[in-house]
N, C-alpha and C positions, 0 to 999 in steps of 0.2 A: 213594452209591458205598459199597461194600463191599471191606473190605481184609482178606485173612487175617492171621489173629492174628499169624503168623510175621513179619510185616513192620510190625507196631505199634509196634517200635522206633522207624522211619523216623518216625513222625505226632508231631504235637505232641500233649499230652494229651486235648485237647477233641476229638479226630477217632479216639480209642483206643476204638472202640465197633464195634458190628456194623454200624451204616449212619450213614454221615452226609452231608453237602451239600459240595459243591464249587463255587467259582463258573467259570463257562464264557463265553466270549465267543462260541462258535459257530464261529469262525475256527480255534483252537490245535489241533494235533492231540493223539490222546489221548497220546502219549508225553508231551509239553510238560505236559500237565496233572497227570499222574501224578509226573515229576519236580519240578513247582513245589510238590508237596505234600511232598516231601522224599524219593521212594523212588527209588532210582536204577533204570533199566531193567534193569541187569543182575543187579537181583534179581528180576526178574518174569518169566512165563511161564505162563499165557497171561492176555492181557488178554479179558475177554470184555464184550460190549455187549449187553443184553437177551439172553441166554442164547445168544449168539454169538460164537465166537472172532473176535477181530480183530487186524491189526497195529497197531503205534505211530503209524502214519500215520492212521489213523483218526479221524474228525471224528464224534462222536455226535451224535444229535439231541437236541433239548431234552427235558427229563424221563426220559433213559435211565438204566437202572441199570447200572451199571458194576460190574464184579468184577474185583480185582485180585489176582491169586494168585502164590504165591511159585514160583521154579524147584523142578522136581521133583528130588528128589536121590534115587540120585546123578547129577548132572550130566554130561553128554558134551559136549565143546566140539571139534567137529571142526576138524583141522587143529592144534591145540595144540601147541606143543613145550616145555612146563614152564612154569614160574612166574615172577614176576617181583614182588619186594616191596618196599614203602615204607620209609623211612628208619625208622620207628617199628616195625617187626616184626622186628629183627635175631636177638633169640632162636629165634622162629619157624622162620626162615630158616635157621638152624644144625641146627634139629632135622630139616626137611624134607632137609637134606642128611645128616643121620645115617641116616636111611632110605632113603637114595639117590636121592632125587627132585630133579630138576633145579629148583632155586631160586637165581635171580637175585638179587644185592642188594648194595647200595653204600650205606653211611652219609650220602654228601654229595650221592646224585642228587635233585633237584627235580623237581617235578610234571612239567614238560615233557620232561624227561629220560625219567622212568618211563613217560608215555603213547609216547612215540617207540620206547623200546625194548620195549614190549608188541607195538606194532604191527610193526616192524621184524621183530623175533624170533618174532613170533607165539605169544607168552607170555600166560597169563591173568595180569592186573594184580591183587594181593591187597593190600588195602587199608583200614583205618577211616577213611578220609576220604571222605564221601560226594561232597562237591564234585569230588574228581578222578573219580571214577566216572562222573560225569556229563558228563566230556569226550567232545566228539564224538570226539577223537584216539585214544580208549581203544579197542583192537580189541577185547577181551573182559576181563573183570573180574568181582570178588568183593568184597563185604563180610564181612570176617572177623569172626565173633560172638567174644565173650569176651575178659577183661581179662587174664586169667591165660594163660602160653605153653602150658599143659596143654589149655586150654579151646579155645584158638585152634586149635591140633593137631588135635585131636579134632573142630571144624568144617571144617577144611580136608579132612581124611581122609572125612568122614562126606558131603562135599559131592561131591568129585571120585573117591573112592576109586582114588589113583593105585596103577600098581604099585609095589611096594617092592621095592629092593635095598639092603639095609641094608650098610652099611660100606663102599661104593664110590663115595663122593665126599669130595672134601677139605671140611671144615667152614668151613675158613678162606676158600676162593676159587671154590669149588663146580665144580673141576677133578676128572675121574677118576681114581681109585687103580689103581695095579698094583703087584702083589705085586714085593718086591724082596728081591734077598740080602743077608742080615744082613752078610758081609763087605763087600758093596759100600758099605754106610752107617753101617760100624763106628765109622767116624773122627769122625761127627756122633752118638753115643750115649754117654750117660754110663755109668761102669762098672758100677752097679747097673742097668742096664736091658740092658746088652749080657750079664749074666750070666743074668737072669732071664728073656727072653724070645728067641724063636728066629723069630719070623714078624713080617715087616714088611711095609708097604704105601707108596710113595711117592706122591704127586700129579705127575701128569704134566703139570701148568701151572705150577704155583708151586713145587714140589721138597720141599713139607712131607713129613715120615716119621710114620707112625702106626702103632702097634700097641696090640693090644687089653690095656691095662692097668688100672689102679684106675680112671681117670677113663671110658673105656671102659664098664665094667662097671656105673659108674652110669647110664649111660645103657641100660643093657640092659633093664630095665623099662618103658621107655619103645618100646624095639624091640617088645617083647614085646606090647604092649597095641594096637600100631597094627597089628601083624600080627592079631590077635585080632580088630580092627574091622574090616579090609579085606579080609582074604584069603575071609572066606566071602561076602562081598557082590559078590566078583569072578568068582565060580566060575558 
């Protein structure tokens, strides 16, 4: 078998080389063989047997040469309506929301709930749990590369190049923001905020109020970097 270098992170060290042999009983599907190696099928496209692209249900003959290729980037997921993130990716979820990307997240969601939500709401499941991605119930998913939130965000943007609409989502609940008059929410503002700012937005779901203050300005470099990375590739 041959696995592209981009997929070596899923393989045990002894198989991280240009070509290796994997056990095969002649009955299992190629998809089963690939996942038994530790590679989620969400990360693979296409599979090639003896220079011919095949599906995950294919059963290769003995001594066949199997090539495992990574999903091409940018990846398009027809019918997808946003993302859902597992409990370990809370900072990434908030950064996606800052960029106006629909990112569902709960810090108490278990694997069953995540798989179900991804399927029922047609969301791409983002996780660093390979076992979760291998569940049959997962409709669409992606393994997020990187340990730091900056690297994780860069990976998701590079893989999916989603449209960006910064400052249009609530970072707390993912709801849409709408402009609101200062007078309407004046009683909720501290005196210093009332004096210094005039433009505000409010979440239509949870009611949280936003303005482009010091905290938001700290996120401006993240927004600028995301625009530089995504916008040219979407033209």
